C-alpha positions in Angstrom: -14.1 15.2 9.5 -15.2 17.3 6.5 -18.0 17.5 4.1 -15.9 19.1 1.4 -13.3 16.3 0.8 -14.2 12.9 -0.5 -11.7 10.0 -1.2 -12.5 8.1 -4.3 -9.5 5.7 -4.8 -6.7 4.5 -2.6 -3.3 3.0 -3.2 -1.6 2.6 0.2 -1.2 6.1 1.7 -1.8 7.7 -1.8 -5.4 8.5 -2.7 -7.5 10.2 -5.3 -10.0 12.6 -3.8 -12.1 15.6 -4.7 -12.4 18.8 -2.9 -16.1 19.8 -3.4 -15.5 23.4 -4.3 -16.3 25.5 -7.4 -14.9 24.2 -9.5 -14.1 20.8 -8.0 -10.4 20.0 -7.5 -9.2 16.4 -8.2 -6.4 15.4 -5.9 -3.5 14.8 -5.7 -2.9 18.1 -7.5 -0.9 21.3 -7.6 -2.6 24.6 -6.9 -1.6 27.7 -8.9 0.2 29.8 -6.2 -0.5 33.1 -7.9 -4.2 32.5 -7.8 -4.2 31.9 -4.0 -3.8 35.6 -3.4 -6.4 36.7 -5.9 -9.0 38.1 -3.5 -10.9 40.1 -6.2 -11.7 37.1 -8.3 -11.2 34.1 -6.0 -10.7 30.6 -7.4 -11.5 27.3 -5.6 -8.8 28.0 -2.9 -7.7 31.4 -1.6 -5.3 32.5 1.1 -7.0 35.0 3.4 -3.6 36.5 4.5 -1.0 36.6 7.3 -1.4 37.5 10.9 2.0 39.1 10.6 0.6 42.0 8.7 -3.1 42.2 9.3 -5.3 42.7 12.3 -8.0 40.3 13.3 -10.7 42.8 12.3 -9.1 43.4 8.9 -8.9 39.7 8.2 -12.4 39.1 9.4 -13.6 41.7 6.9 -11.5 40.1 4.1 -13.0 36.7 4.7 -16.5 38.2 4.7 -16.0 39.7 1.3 -14.7 36.4 -0.1 -17.7 34.6 1.1 -20.0 37.2 -0.3 -18.4 36.7 -3.7 -18.1 32.9 -3.8 -20.4 31.5 -1.1 -19.2 28.1 -0.1 -17.5 27.3 -3.4 -14.1 28.6 -2.3 -12.0 27.1 0.4 -10.5 29.9 2.5 -7.0 29.3 4.1 -7.5 31.1 7.4 -5.0 33.8 8.4 -1.9 32.4 9.9 1.4 33.1 11.4 4.0 30.7 10.0 7.4 29.8 11.3 10.2 27.6 9.9 9.9 24.1 11.5 13.6 24.3 12.6 12.6 26.8 15.3 12.0 24.9 18.6 8.5 25.0 19.9 9.7 26.6 23.2 11.3 29.5 21.2 8.1 30.4 19.4 6.6 32.4 22.1 2.9 33.1 21.8 1.8 32.3 18.3 -1.1 34.2 17.1 -4.2 32.2 16.0 -7.0 33.5 14.0 -10.4 33.3 15.7 -13.9 34.1 14.4 -16.0 36.7 16.0 -19.0 34.3 15.9 -20.8 36.0 12.9 -20.2 33.0 10.6 -17.6 34.8 8.4 -15.7 31.5 8.0 -18.9 29.5 7.4 -17.9 27.1 4.6 -14.8 25.2 3.6 -11.6 26.4 5.4 -8.0 25.5 5.7 -5.7 26.0 8.7 -2.0 25.8 9.4 -0.6 22.6 11.0 2.6 22.5 12.9 4.3 19.8 15.0 3.1 20.1 18.6 0.5 22.7 17.6 -3.2 22.5 18.2 -5.2 20.8 15.5 -8.2 23.0 14.5 -11.2 21.6 12.8 -10.5 22.1 9.1 -11.3 20.8 5.6 -7.7 21.3 4.5 -4.5 21.2 6.6 -1.4 23.1 5.5 1.9 21.8 6.8 3.9 24.6 8.2 7.3 25.1 6.5 7.4 21.7 4.9 9.3 23.1 1.9 12.3 23.6 4.1 12.6 19.9 4.7 13.5 19.0 1.1 16.7 16.8 1.1 16.0 15.9 4.8 14.2 12.6 4.3 14.1 11.6 7.9 12.8 14.9 9.3 10.3 15.1 6.4 8.9 11.7 7.2 8.8 12.2 10.9 6.9 15.4 10.4 4.5 13.9 8.0 3.7 10.8 10.1 3.2 12.9 13.2 0.7 15.2 11.5 -1.1 12.5 9.5 -1.7 10.6 12.8 -3.2 13.7 14.4 -5.7 14.8 11.7 -8.9 13.1 10.6 -8.2 10.6 7.8 -10.9 12.1 5.6 -9.4 15.6 5.4 -6.9 16.8 2.8 -3.3 17.6 3.5 -1.5 20.4 1.7 2.4 20.6 1.4 3.2 24.1 0.0 6.4 25.1 -1.7 7.7 21.6 -2.3 6.3 20.0 -5.5 8.3 19.4 -8.6 7.6 17.0 -11.5 10.4 14.8 -10.2 9.0 14.4 -6.6 5.2 14.6 -7.3 4.8 10.8 -7.3 6.7 10.4 -4.0 4.7 13.2 -2.3 1.4 11.5 -3.3 2.8 8.0 -2.4 3.5 9.3 1.1 0.0 10.7 1.6 0.2 14.4 0.4 -3.1 15.4 -1.3 -2.4 19.0 -2.4 0.7 20.9 -3.4 1.4 24.0 -5.4 3.5 25.3 -8.3 5.6 27.7 -6.2 8.9 25.8 -6.9 8.0 25.5 -10.6 7.5 29.2 -10.9 10.8 30.0 -9.1 12.7 27.6 -11.3 11.5 29.3 -14.4 12.9 32.6 -13.3 16.3 30.9 -12.7 16.2 29.5 -16.3 15.6 26.0 -15.0 13.5 23.6 -17.2 11.7 20.9 -15.2 10.8 17.3 -16.1 9.9 14.2 -14.2 13.4 12.9 -14.9 15.0 15.9 -13.2 15.8 19.6 -13.9 17.9 21.1 -16.6 19.4 24.6 -17.1 18.2 26.1 -20.3 21.7 26.7 -21.4 22.4 22.9 -21.4 19.5 21.9 -23.6 19.8 21.3 -27.4 16.2 20.2 -27.8 13.1 20.1 -25.5 12.1 16.6 -24.3 8.5 17.6 -24.2 5.7 18.5 -26.6 3.6 20.9 -24.5 2.3 24.0 -26.1 5.5 25.9 -25.2 8.0 23.3 -26.2 6.3 22.4 -29.4 6.4 26.1 -30.6 10.0 26.9 -30.0 13.5 25.6 -29.4 16.0 26.1 -26.5 18.2 28.3 -28.7 15.2 30.5 -29.7 14.1 30.7 -26.1 17.5 31.8 -24.9 17.3 34.9 -27.2 14.2 36.3 -25.6 14.2 38.9 -22.8 14.4 37.5 -19.3 10.8 38.3 -18.3 9.3 36.8 -21.5 11.6 33.7 -21.3 10.6 33.1 -17.7 6.9 33.4 -18.5 7.2 30.7 -21.2 9.4 28.5 -19.0 6.9 28.8 -16.1 4.1 27.7 -18.4 6.1 24.6 -19.4 7.0 23.9 -15.8 3.4 24.1 -14.6 2.3 21.9 -17.5 5.0 19.3 -16.6 3.8 19.3 -13.0 0.2 19.0 -13.9 1.0 16.2 -16.4 2.9 14.3 -13.7 0.0 14.5 -11.3 -2.3 13.3 -14.0 0.0 10.3 -14.4 0.2 9.8 -10.7 -3.6 9.7 -10.5 -3.7 7.0 -13.2 -1.1 5.0 -11.3 -3.3 5.2 -8.2 -6.3 4.0 -10.1 -4.3 1.1 -11.5 -2.9 0.3 -8.1 0.8 0.4 -9.2 2.0 3.7 -7.9 4.7 1.8 -5.8 6.3 0.4 -8.9 6.4 3.8 -10.5 7.9 5.4 -7.4 10.6 2.8 -7.1 11.9 3.9 -10.4 11.1 7.6 -10.0 12.9 8.0 -6.7 16.3 7.4 -8.5 16.1 11.0 -9.7 17.2 12.4 -6.3 19.0 10.7 -3.4 16.7 12.2 -0.9 13.7 10.6 -2.6 15.4 7.2 -2.5 16.1 7.7 1.2 12.4 8.7 1.7 11.1 5.5 0.1 13.4 3.3 2.2 12.7 5.2 5.4 9.0 4.9 4.6 9.3 1.1 4.5 11.2 1.1 7.8 8.3 3.0 9.3 6.2 -0.1 8.7 3.0 0.6 10.6 2.3 4.0 8.8 2.1 2.5 5.4 1.1 -1.1 6.4 -2.3 0.0 7.8 -3.1 1.7 4.5 -1.8 -0.9 2.0 -4.6 -3.3 0.8 -4.7 -7.0 1.6 -4.5 -7.6 -2.1 -4.5 -5.8 -5.4 -5.9 -6.7 -8.8 -2.7 -6.0 -10.7 0.7 -7.7 -10.8 3.3 -6.8 -8.2 6.6 -6.0 -10.0 9.6 -6.6 -7.9 12.4 -5.1 -10.0 14.5 -3.1 -7.5 16.3 -3.7 -4.2 13.5 -1.7 -2.5 11.0 -4.4 -3.5 12.4 -6.6 -0.7 11.1 -4.1 1.9 7.8 -3.1 0.4 4.8 -3.7 2.6 3.2 -6.6 0.7 6.4 -8.6 0.8 7.2 -8.0 4.5 3.6 -8.6 5.5 3.5 -11.9 3.6 6.7 -13.1 5.3 5.4 -11.9 8.7 2.1 -13.7 8.4 3.8 -17.0 7.4 6.0 -16.6 10.5 3.2 -15.7 12.8 0.0 -17.4 11.4 1.0 -20.3 9.3 1.1 -23.9 10.5 2.3 -26.6 8.1 0.6 -30.0 7.8 1.8 -32.8 10.0 4.3 -34.4 7.7 7.9 -35.6 8.3 9.5 -34.8 4.9 10.1 -31.2 3.7 10.9 -30.7 0.0 12.4 -27.3 -0.9 11.8 -26.3 -4.5 12.8 -23.2 -6.5 10.2 -20.8 -7.8 8.9 -20.6 -11.4 8.0 -17.8 -13.7 4.5 -19.1 -14.2 2.1 -18.6 -11.3 0.7 -20.4 -9.4 3.9 -22.5 -9.3 2.0 -25.8 -9.6 0.9 -25.0 -13.1 4.4 -24.4 -14.4 6.2 -27.0 -16.5 9.0 -27.5 -14.0 6.7 -28.0 -11.0 4.4 -30.3 -13.0 7.5 -32.4 -13.6 8.4 -32.4 -9.9 4.9 -33.4 -9.0 4.8 -36.2 -11.5 8.2 -37.4 -10.3 7.1 -37.7 -6.7 4.1 -39.8 -7.8 2.6 -41.9 -5.0 5.2 -40.5 -2.5 3.9 -36.9 -2.8 1.4 -37.5 0.0 4.3 -37.9 2.4 6.0 -34.7 1.4 5.4 -31.0 2.4 6.5 -28.7 -0.4 7.9 -25.2 0.2 9.0 -22.9 -2.5 12.1 -20.6 -2.2 11.7 -17.3 -4.0 12.8 -13.7 -4.1 11.4 -11.4 -3.0 8.8 -13.3 -0.9 11.3 -15.6 0.9 9.4 -18.8 1.2 5.9 -19.9 -0.1 4.3 -23.0 1.3 2.5 -24.9 -1.4 -0.8 -24.2 0.3 -0.3 -20.4 -0.1 0.8 -20.4 -3.7 -2.5 -18.8 -4.8 -2.6 -16.2 -2.0 -1.7 -12.6 -2.9 1.1 -11.8 -3.6 2.5 -15.3 -4.2 0.7 -15.8 -7.5 0.8 -12.1 -8.5 4.4 -11.0 -8.6 7.1 -10.9 -11.3 10.7 -10.1 -11.0 13.7 -9.7 -13.2 15.5 -13.1 -13.6 19.2 -12.9 -14.3 20.5 -16.0 -12.5 22.4 -13.7 -10.2 21.2 -12.9 -6.6 22.8 -10.0 -4.8 23.7 -10.4 -1.1 20.7 -8.5 0.1 18.4 -10.9 -1.6 20.3 -13.9 -0.3 20.2 -12.5 3.3 16.5 -11.8 3.2 15.5 -15.2 1.8 17.9 -17.0 4.0 16.4 -15.3 7.0 12.9 -16.3 6.0 14.0 -20.0 5.5 15.9 -19.9 8.8 12.9 -18.7 10.7 10.7 -21.4 9.3 13.2 -24.3 9.9 13.9 -23.0 13.4 10.2 -23.3 14.2 9.3 -26.6 12.6 11.2 -29.9 12.8 11.2 -32.4 10.0 12.6 -35.9 10.1 14.1 -35.3 6.6 14.7 -32.2 4.4 15.3 -32.6 0.7 16.2 -29.6 -1.5 15.8 -29.9 -5.3 17.6 -26.7 -6.0 20.6 -25.3 -7.8 22.7 -22.1 -7.9 21.7 -19.4 -5.5 18.9 -21.5 -4.1 21.3 -24.1 -3.0 23.7 -21.5 -1.6 20.8 -20.2 0.6 19.9 -23.7 1.8 23.6 -24.5 2.6 23.9 -21.2 4.5 20.8 -22.0 6.6 21.8 -25.6 7.2 25.3 -24.6 8.5 23.8 -22.0 10.8 21.1 -24.3 12.3 23.3 -27.4 12.3 20.8 -29.5 10.2 21.2 -31.8 7.3 19.7 -31.2 3.9 19.9 -33.7 1.1 20.4 -32.2 -2.4 19.0 -34.0 -5.5 19.6 -31.6 -8.4 22.4 -31.9 -10.9 23.2 -29.3 -13.6 19.5 -29.1 -14.7 16.6 -29.3 -12.3 14.4 -31.1 -14.9 17.0 -33.4 -16.4 16.4 -37.1 -16.3 19.2 -37.6 -13.8 18.0 -34.8 -11.5 14.4 -36.0 -11.4 15.5 -39.6 -10.9 17.6 -38.5 -8.0 14.7 -36.7 -6.5 12.4 -39.7 -6.9 14.9 -42.1 -5.5 15.8 -39.9 -2.5 12.2 -39.4 -1.5 11.4 -43.1 -2.1 14.4 -44.2 0.0 13.3 -42.0 2.9 9.7 -43.2 2.7 10.6 -46.9 2.6 13.4 -46.7 5.2 13.1 -48.6 8.4 11.5 -46.6 11.2 9.8 -44.1 9.0 6.3 -43.7 10.4 4.8 -42.7 6.9 2.8 -39.7 8.0 0.7 -38.7 5.0 -2.2 -36.7 3.7 -4.8 -38.0 1.3 -6.5 -35.9 -1.4 -9.3 -34.7 0.9 -6.9 -33.8 3.7 -4.7 -32.0 1.2 -7.6 -29.8 0.1 -8.6 -29.1 3.7 -5.0 -28.2 4.7 -4.9 -25.9 1.7 -8.0 -24.0 2.7 -7.0 -24.0 6.4 -3.6 -22.4 5.5 -5.4 -19.7 3.5 -7.8 -19.1 6.4 -5.0 -18.8 8.9 -3.1 -16.4 6.7 -6.2 -14.3 6.3 -7.9 -14.4 9.7 -5.2 -15.5 12.1 -6.7 -17.2 15.1 -10.2 -16.8 13.7 -9.5 -19.6 11.2 -9.7 -22.2 13.9 -13.4 -21.7 14.4 -14.0 -22.6 10.7 -12.4 -26.0 11.3 -13.2 -26.7 14.9 -16.0 -29.1 14.1 -18.2 -27.3 16.6 -21.1 -27.2 14.1 -20.2 -30.2 12.2 -17.3 -31.7 10.2 -15.8 -29.3 7.7 -15.5 -30.6 4.2 -13.7 -28.9 1.2 -15.5 -29.4 -2.1 -14.6 -28.5 -5.7 -11.6 -28.7 -7.8 -8.4 -26.6 -7.5 -8.5 -23.7 -7.4 -12.2 -23.2 -6.8 -12.5 -24.8 -3.4 -15.5 -24.3 -1.2 -15.7 -25.0 2.5 -18.9 -26.7 3.8 -20.3 -28.1 7.0 -23.1 -30.3 6.0 -25.2 -28.4 3.5 -24.1 -25.0 4.8 -21.3 -23.2 2.8 -18.9 -21.4 5.1 -16.5 -19.9 2.6 -15.3 -19.9 -1.0 -11.7 -19.6 -2.2 -11.4 -16.7 -4.7 -8.8 -17.8 -7.3 -8.1 -14.3 -8.5 -6.4 -13.3 -5.3 -6.2 -16.6 -3.3 -8.3 -15.6 -0.3 -11.6 -16.7 1.2 -14.9 -15.0 0.8 -17.1 -15.8 3.8 -20.8 -16.7 3.9 -22.9 -15.3 6.8 -22.6 -18.8 8.5 -18.8 -18.6 8.1 -18.8 -15.1 9.4 -20.6 -16.1 12.5 -17.8 -18.6 13.3 -14.9 -16.2 12.6 -16.8 -13.6 14.7 -15.9 -15.6 17.8 -12.3 -14.5 17.5 -13.5 -10.8 17.7 -11.1 -10.0 14.9 -11.9 -8.4 11.5 -15.2 -7.2 13.0 -17.0 -4.0 12.2 -19.7 -2.9 14.6 -22.6 -0.8 13.2 -25.6 1.0 14.6 -29.2 -0.3 14.8 -30.0 -0.7 11.1 -30.1 -3.3 8.3 -27.6 -2.5 5.6 -28.8 -2.3 2.0 -25.7 -2.1 0.0 -22.4 -0.5 1.1 -21.9 0.7 4.6 -20.7 4.3 4.9 -18.1 5.3 7.5 -20.6 7.4 9.6 -22.6 4.2 10.2 -19.6 2.5 11.9 -19.5 2.5 15.7 -16.3 0.5 16.1 -13.9 -1.4 13.9 -11.0 -3.8 14.5 -7.8 -1.8 14.0 -6.2 -4.8 12.3 -8.5 -4.4 9.3 -6.8 -3.3 6.1 -8.4 -2.2 2.8 -9.8 -5.3 0.9 -9.8 -7.5 4.0 -12.8 -9.8 4.4 -14.7 -8.5 7.4 -17.7 -9.4 9.5 -20.2 -6.6 10.1 -22.3 -6.9 13.3 -25.2 -4.8 14.4 -28.3 -5.2 16.6 -30.4 -6.2 13.6 -28.0 -7.7 11.1 -24.9 -9.7 10.5 -23.1 -9.1 7.2 -20.0 -10.2 5.4 -18.1 -8.1 2.9 -14.9 -6.4 1.9 -13.3 -3.5 3.7 -12.9 -0.3 1.6 -10.7 1.4 4.1 -8.7 0.5 7.3 -10.4 -0.1 10.6 -9.0 3.1 12.1 -10.2 5.1 9.1 -13.7 3.6 9.5 -13.9 4.9 13.0 -12.5 8.4 12.3 -14.0 9.2 8.9 -17.2 11.1 8.3 -17.5 10.3 4.6 -16.8 7.4 2.2 -17.7 3.7 1.9 -16.3 1.7 4.8 -17.5 -1.8 3.7 -18.8 -3.2 0.5 -21.4 -5.7 1.8 -21.9 -9.0 0.0 -24.4 -10.9 2.2 -26.8 -9.7 4.9 -28.4 -11.9 7.5 -31.1 -10.3 9.6 -31.0 -11.0 13.3 
């Protein structure tokens, strides 16, 4: 925990914060390496030196002088003894550690070296030992990062020195790095290397500068090549630093907009190790998943193969598999997705619905789509089902087919229908046929060359009508009120898991869903329990609804003996469910109040943080 670092925005593991120094530093950012050693006129961050060359007494005196000059406005990186991470821990011997003599020389913000297996000291900034040597080793880099992130307080900043370039800045921030430096940018300049976010170029290979910074706008590559080495390197270094700073400015805007992932999926193509790092990060599901919000305000763009493994997509499929229960109907209708969301508002789905007519009440509709796999009609509003877009070419690659087939297979293995009808064509039909063969089930196909042609729609209507009027069909159905209730129940189950059953148990009265799609409201008598928020397709609880979900003991935040008046800060949290994710609907329980609101951070972070908003409270009920 620290009083000198405050997180302002989050986008998964990436975050915008500020180091409360003089002047303030907005993160993620790149420090100017040369300024770290300026002890005569210290900036916001200064390196107090190495234990390899200085004694404890000399270094104590150095820190004392820094504090006399700057007070607490400068963060002092404590003297350290660094080793490359490739050296095994058992070979290090006795590593020297800087210790204070108790006279408050290090009073104020401080940073300390962090190594795998090493002791974690209380610090405001942690510096990863030797992380720059792990470039191009994506697996080792990620293992090191996850190990260290899991060991330090979540509200402290993490510094990865000697690693940042414009091409990898976005990925470093995406993975949870807060602070970097311009060491590599400076070194590149003295090797006549020109840096951009799209990669690096040797100065000799350039005809024109793809940049309009103050250096590039005032000269040309040909002119720059004629300058003496030192002068040329100075100008290249200025450009490289500007390019790095500009990239971090863009990254911060992407974090604010909530679409850093989309940017990283494109940016990682610059270097193979960055692509590997993104893919490995998705495989390490829990590290990113606990930091990725339950929903976002912006559109999810699924334009690359990596979109199939991004957290929101995998989480959606996982919750359908683990939490969703379909309505009790005997006919399953498989439909293709549509460009317009929610699907039921699209022209094609409107035609399907009109075609089914009076027989629709006997049918359960499930939409097949990439990258989400399958979307039950009841969850078509729920993020990200109504919030994604993807490139439509008519061609599905094998990876897409395998992923969607797996989702459909899991679903059909779990639930048995008397009849399955698929109104699909092309790759959608290929997926259905693949699953049918594997499970040994029969699927009836009704589409011809065009899904919405008169012939195809007639075939759909006649097929469903034939099943519904056949001898022995028990005609299980849902009326309009049951359909609305099943819709809200599915959303509640997706959102709260087993806690949803308490909203519909009838324990306090018969639940009724009021309102028109998509503005449904759940009532028991005159008490409103929840409201469906159309913008992201999830429920907002009332205190009465919160009391019911509370019985599951999930999505609960426990606070001290006070009545909240606005947002609840992390220091006021005693305990929080570790299943809570940012933007989850949560129930806050204290001795004097029960509240409902939206989580601003994960449950683990609420427990371990000393700063920041934990829950944005919407309603408070005094106890």
